[in-house]
FIKOLZA-1660 file (N, C-alpha, C; in steps of 0.1 Angstrom, whole numbers, plus 5000, padded with zeros to 4 digits):
% residues 114
   i   px   py   pz ch aa at
   1 3451 7582 8530  A  M  N
   1 3460 7573 8524  A  M CA
   1 3461 7576 8509  A  M  C
   2 3473 7578 8505  A  V  N
   2 3475 7581 8491  A  V CA
   2 3472 7569 8482  A  V  C
   3 3477 7557 8486  A  L  N
   3 3475 7545 8478  A  L CA
   3 3473 7533 8488  A  L  C
   4 3462 7526 8486  A  D  N
   4 3459 7514 8493  A  D CA
   4 3466 7503 8485  A  D  C
   5 3478 7499 8490  A  R  N
   5 3486 7489 8483  A  R CA
   5 3479 7475 8484  A  R  C
   6 3472 7472 8494  A  A  N
   6 3465 7459 8495  A  A CA
   6 3455 7458 8484  A  A  C
   7 3448 7469 8481  A  Q  N
   7 3438 7469 8470  A  Q CA
   7 3445 7468 8457  A  Q  C
   8 3456 7475 8455  A  L  N
   8 3463 7474 8443  A  L CA
   8 3469 7460 8441  A  L  C
   9 3474 7454 8451  A  R  N
   9 3479 7440 8450  A  R CA
   9 3467 7431 8446  A  R  C
  10 3455 7433 8452  A  D  N
  10 3444 7424 8448  A  D CA
  10 3440 7426 8434  A  D  C
  11 3440 7438 8429  A  V  N
  11 3437 7441 8415  A  V CA
  11 3447 7435 8405  A  V  C
  12 3459 7435 8409  A  T  N
  12 3470 7430 8400  A  T CA
  12 3475 7416 8403  A  T  C
  13 3469 7410 8413  A  L  N
  13 3473 7396 8417  A  L CA
  13 3488 7396 8421  A  L  C
  14 3491 7407 8428  A  D  N
  14 3505 7409 8434  A  D CA
  14 3516 7409 8424  A  D  C
  15 3513 7414 8412  A  D  N
  15 3523 7415 8401  A  D CA
  15 3529 7429 8401  A  D  C
  16 3541 7431 8406  A  E  N
  16 3547 7444 8407  A  E CA
  16 3548 7451 8394  A  E  C
  17 3551 7444 8383  A  D  N
  17 3552 7450 8370  A  D CA
  17 3539 7456 8366  A  D  C
  18 3528 7448 8368  A  L  N
  18 3515 7452 8365  A  L CA
  18 3510 7464 8374  A  L  C
  19 3514 7464 8387  A  M  N
  19 3511 7475 8396  A  M CA
  19 3517 7488 8390  A  M  C
  20 3530 7488 8386  A  R  N
  20 3536 7500 8381  A  R CA
  20 3529 7504 8368  A  R  C
  21 3526 7494 8359  A  E  N
  21 3520 7497 8346  A  E CA
  21 3506 7504 8348  A  E  C
  22 3498 7498 8357  A  I  N
  22 3485 7503 8360  A  I CA
  22 3486 7517 8366  A  I  C
  23 3494 7519 8376  A  L  N
  23 3496 7532 8382  A  L CA
  23 3501 7543 8372  A  L  C
  24 3510 7539 8363  A  A  N
  24 3515 7548 8353  A  A CA
  24 3504 7552 8344  A  A  C
  25 3496 7543 8340  A  A  N
  25 3484 7546 8331  A  A CA
  25 3474 7555 8338  A  A  C
  26 3472 7552 8351  A  L  N
  26 3462 7560 8358  A  L CA
  26 3467 7574 8360  A  L  C
  27 3480 7576 8364  A  I  N
  27 3486 7589 8365  A  I CA
  27 3486 7597 8352  A  I  C
  28 3489 7590 8342  A  D  N
  28 3489 7596 8328  A  D CA
  28 3475 7601 8325  A  D  C
  29 3466 7592 8326  A  D  N
  29 3452 7595 8322  A  D CA
  29 3446 7606 8331  A  D  C
  30 3448 7605 8344  A  T  N
  30 3443 7616 8353  A  T CA
  30 3449 7629 8350  A  T  C
  31 3462 7629 8348  A  S  N
  31 3469 7641 8345  A  S CA
  31 3464 7648 8332  A  S  C
  32 3461 7639 8322  A  R  N
  32 3455 7644 8309  A  R CA
  32 3441 7650 8312  A  R  C
  33 3434 7645 8322  A  Q  N
  33 3420 7650 8324  A  Q CA
  33 3420 7664 8331  A  Q  C
  34 3431 7667 8338  A  L  N
  34 3432 7679 8346  A  L CA
  34 3429 7692 8338  A  L  C
  35 3434 7694 8326  A  P  N
  35 3431 7706 8319  A  P CA
  35 3416 7706 8314  A  P  C
  36 3411 7695 8311  A  F  N
  36 3397 7694 8308  A  F CA
  36 3388 7698 8319  A  F  C
  37 3392 7692 8331  A  L  N
  37 3384 7695 8343  A  L CA
  37 3385 7710 8347  A  L  C
  38 3397 7715 8346  A  E  N
  38 3399 7729 8348  A  E CA
  38 3391 7738 8339  A  E  C
  39 3390 7734 8326  A  S  N
  39 3382 7742 8317  A  S CA
  39 3368 7741 8320  A  S  C
  40 3363 7730 8324  A  A  N
  40 3349 7728 8328  A  A CA
  40 3346 7737 8340  A  A  C
  41 3355 7737 8350  A  I  N
  41 3353 7745 8362  A  I CA
  41 3353 7760 8358  A  I  C
  42 3362 7764 8350  A  R  N
  42 3363 7778 8346  A  R CA
  42 3350 7782 8338  A  R  C
  43 3345 7773 8330  A  A  N
  43 3333 7776 8323  A  A CA
  43 3320 7774 8331  A  A  C
  44 3322 7770 8344  A  E  N
  44 3311 7767 8353  A  E CA
  44 3301 7757 8346  A  E  C
  45 3306 7747 8340  A  D  N
  45 3298 7737 8333  A  D CA
  45 3297 7725 8343  A  D  C
  46 3286 7725 8351  A  S  N
  46 3285 7715 8361  A  S CA
  46 3284 7701 8356  A  S  C
  47 3277 7699 8345  A  Q  N
  47 3275 7686 8340  A  Q CA
  47 3288 7680 8335  A  Q  C
  48 3296 7688 8327  A  K  N
  48 3309 7683 8322  A  K CA
  48 3319 7681 8334  A  K  C
  49 3319 7690 8343  A  C  N
  49 3327 7689 8355  A  C CA
  49 3324 7676 8363  A  C  C
  50 3311 7674 8365  A  M  N
  50 3307 7662 8372  A  M CA
  50 3311 7649 8365  A  M  C
  51 3309 7649 8352  A  R  N
  51 3312 7637 8343  A  R CA
  51 3327 7634 8344  A  R  C
  52 3336 7645 8342  A  L  N
  52 3350 7643 8342  A  L CA
  52 3355 7638 8356  A  L  C
  53 3350 7644 8366  A  A  N
  53 3354 7641 8380  A  A CA
  53 3350 7626 8383  A  A  C
  54 3338 7623 8379  A  H  N
  54 3332 7609 8381  A  H CA
  54 3341 7599 8374  A  H  C
  55 3344 7601 8362  A  Y  N
  55 3352 7592 8354  A  Y CA
  55 3366 7589 8361  A  Y  C
  56 3373 7600 8364  A  S  N
  56 3386 7599 8371  A  S CA
  56 3385 7593 8385  A  S  C
  57 3374 7597 8392  A  K  N
  57 3372 7591 8405  A  K CA
  57 3371 7576 8405  A  K  C
  58 3363 7571 8396  A  G  N
  58 3362 7557 8395  A  G CA
  58 3375 7549 8392  A  G  C
  59 3382 7555 8382  A  A  N
  59 3395 7549 8379  A  A CA
  59 3404 7549 8391  A  A  C
  60 3405 7560 8398  A  C  N
  60 3414 7561 8410  A  C CA
  60 3409 7551 8421  A  C  C
  61 3396 7551 8423  A  A  N
  61 3391 7542 8434  A  A CA
  61 3393 7527 8431  A  A  C
  62 3392 7524 8418  A  N  N
  62 3394 7509 8415  A  N CA
  62 3407 7504 8418  A  N  C
  63 3418 7512 8418  A  V  N
  63 3431 7507 8420  A  V CA
  63 3437 7511 8434  A  V  C
  64 3429 7518 8442  A  G  N
  64 3433 7521 8455  A  G CA
  64 3439 7535 8457  A  G  C
  65 3438 7543 8447  A  A  N
  65 3443 7557 8448  A  A CA
  65 3433 7566 8455  A  A  C
  66 3432 7563 8468  A  N  N
  66 3421 7568 8476  A  N CA
  66 3421 7583 8478  A  N  C
  67 3432 7589 8480  A  A  N
  67 3433 7603 8483  A  A CA
  67 3428 7611 8470  A  A  C
  68 3433 7607 8458  A  A  N
  68 3429 7614 8446  A  A CA
  68 3414 7611 8444  A  A  C
  69 3409 7599 8446  A  A  N
  69 3395 7596 8445  A  A CA
  69 3386 7605 8454  A  A  C
  70 3391 7607 8466  A  A  N
  70 3384 7616 8476  A  A CA
  70 3383 7630 8471  A  A  C
  71 3394 7635 8465  A  V  N
  71 3393 7649 8460  A  V CA
  71 3384 7650 8448  A  V  C
  72 3384 7640 8439  A  L  N
  72 3376 7640 8428  A  L CA
  72 3361 7639 8432  A  L  C
  73 3358 7631 8442  A  K  N
  73 3345 7630 8447  A  K CA
  73 3340 7644 8452  A  K  C
  74 3349 7651 8459  A  Q  N
  74 3346 7664 8464  A  Q CA
  74 3343 7674 8452  A  Q  C
  75 3351 7673 8442  A  I  N
  75 3349 7681 8430  A  I CA
  75 3335 7678 8424  A  I  C
  76 3332 7665 8423  A  E  N
  76 3319 7661 8417  A  E CA
  76 3308 7667 8425  A  E  C
  77 3308 7666 8438  A  R  N
  77 3297 7671 8447  A  R CA
  77 3296 7686 8446  A  R  C
  78 3308 7693 8446  A  K  N
  78 3307 7707 8446  A  K CA
  78 3302 7712 8432  A  K  C
  79 3306 7706 8422  A  A  N
  79 3301 7709 8408  A  A CA
  79 3286 7708 8408  A  A  C
  80 3281 7697 8414  A  A  N
  80 3266 7695 8414  A  A CA
  80 3259 7706 8421  A  A  C
  81 3266 7712 8431  A  D  N
  81 3260 7723 8439  A  D CA
  81 3264 7736 8433  A  D  C
  82 3270 7736 8422  A  Q  N
  82 3274 7749 8415  A  Q CA
  82 3284 7757 8424  A  Q  C
  83 3292 7750 8431  A  Q  N
  83 3302 7757 8440  A  Q CA
  83 3316 7756 8433  A  Q  C
  84 3317 7764 8423  A  F  N
  84 3329 7764 8414  A  F CA
  84 3341 7769 8421  A  F  C
  85 3340 7778 8430  A  Q  N
  85 3352 7783 8437  A  Q CA
  85 3358 7772 8445  A  Q  C
  86 3350 7764 8452  A  E  N
  86 3355 7752 8459  A  E CA
  86 3361 7742 8450  A  E  C
  87 3355 7741 8438  A  C  N
  87 3361 7732 8428  A  C CA
  87 3375 7736 8424  A  C  C
  88 3377 7749 8422  A  R  N
  88 3390 7754 8419  A  R CA
  88 3400 7751 8429  A  R  C
  89 3396 7753 8442  A  A  N
  89 3405 7749 8453  A  A CA
  89 3408 7734 8453  A  A  C
  90 3398 7726 8451  A  S  N
  90 3400 7712 8451  A  S CA
  90 3409 7707 8439  A  S  C
  91 3409 7714 8428  A  L  N
  91 3417 7711 8416  A  L CA
  91 3432 7712 8420  A  L  C
  92 3435 7722 8427  A  A  N
  92 3449 7723 8432  A  A CA
  92 3453 7711 8441  A  A  C
  93 3444 7707 8449  A  N  N
  93 3446 7696 8458  A  N CA
  93 3448 7683 8450  A  N  C
  94 3440 7682 8439  A  L  N
  94 3441 7670 8430  A  L CA
  94 3454 7669 8424  A  L  C
  95 3459 7680 8419  A  A  N
  95 3473 7680 8413  A  A CA
  95 3483 7676 8423  A  A  C
  96 3482 7680 8435  A  A  N
  96 3491 7676 8446  A  A CA
  96 3490 7661 8449  A  A  C
  97 3478 7656 8449  A  E  N
  97 3476 7642 8451  A  E CA
  97 3481 7633 8440  A  E  C
  98 3480 7638 8428  A  I  N
  98 3486 7631 8417  A  I CA
  98 3501 7630 8418  A  I  C
  99 3507 7640 8422  A  E  N
  99 3522 7640 8425  A  E CA
  99 3525 7631 8436  A  E  C
 100 3517 7631 8447  A  R  N
 100 3520 7621 8458  A  R CA
 100 3518 7607 8453  A  R  C
 101 3508 7604 8444  A  L  N
 101 3506 7591 8438  A  L CA
 101 3518 7587 8430  A  L  C
 102 3523 7597 8422  A  R  N
 102 3535 7594 8414  A  R CA
 102 3547 7590 8422  A  R  C
 103 3549 7596 8434  A  C  N
 103 3559 7592 8443  A  C CA
 103 3557 7578 8448  A  C  C
 104 3545 7575 8452  A  E  N
 104 3542 7562 8457  A  E CA
 104 3544 7551 8446  A  E  C
 105 3540 7554 8434  A  A  N
 105 3542 7545 8423  A  A CA
 105 3557 7542 8420  A  A  C
 106 3565 7552 8421  A  S  N
 106 3579 7550 8419  A  S CA
 106 3586 7543 8430  A  S  C
 107 3580 7542 8442  A  A  N
 107 3585 7535 8453  A  A CA
 107 3581 7520 8454  A  A  C
 108 3572 7516 8445  A  I  N
 108 3567 7502 8446  A  I CA
 108 3578 7492 8445  A  I  C
 109 3587 7494 8436  A  H  N
 109 3598 7484 8434  A  H CA
 109 3608 7484 8446  A  H  C
 110 3608 7495 8453  A  A  N
 110 3618 7496 8464  A  A CA
 110 3613 7490 8477  A  A  C
 111 3600 7486 8478  A  V  N
 111 3594 7481 8490  A  V CA
 111 3592 7466 8488  A  V  C
 112 3599 7458 8496  A  P  N
 112 3598 7443 8495  A  P CA
 112 3583 7439 8498  A  P  C
 113 3578 7431 8489  A  G  N
 113 3565 7426 8490  A  G CA
 113 3554 7437 8487  A  G  C
 114 3558 7448 8481  A  A  N
 114 3548 7458 8478  A  A CA
 114 3537 7452 8470  A  A  C
% end
């Protein structure tokens, strides 16, 4: 599931404007973290990679961006195990999940009772 809308509704008290605002901030922040995460993976810096992935994972999980949170959790685990090739593959998946989340966010106003 790309976005758990029920969780997002709970977090925002069903305020669609706030939903869009929170998702926009999340997408922006997570997108800004990608180059830092990529750099940590390239440098094979497990501590930095784990810290960055953990931070973004928590932000995603809090608002129901479950697919992105799952990829970040995988990156965090793989970095802890020094499996940087797998981290690189997951990074591409993360970029795709952020794009899927962007599409979900833009559709919020189009869905009655979103």
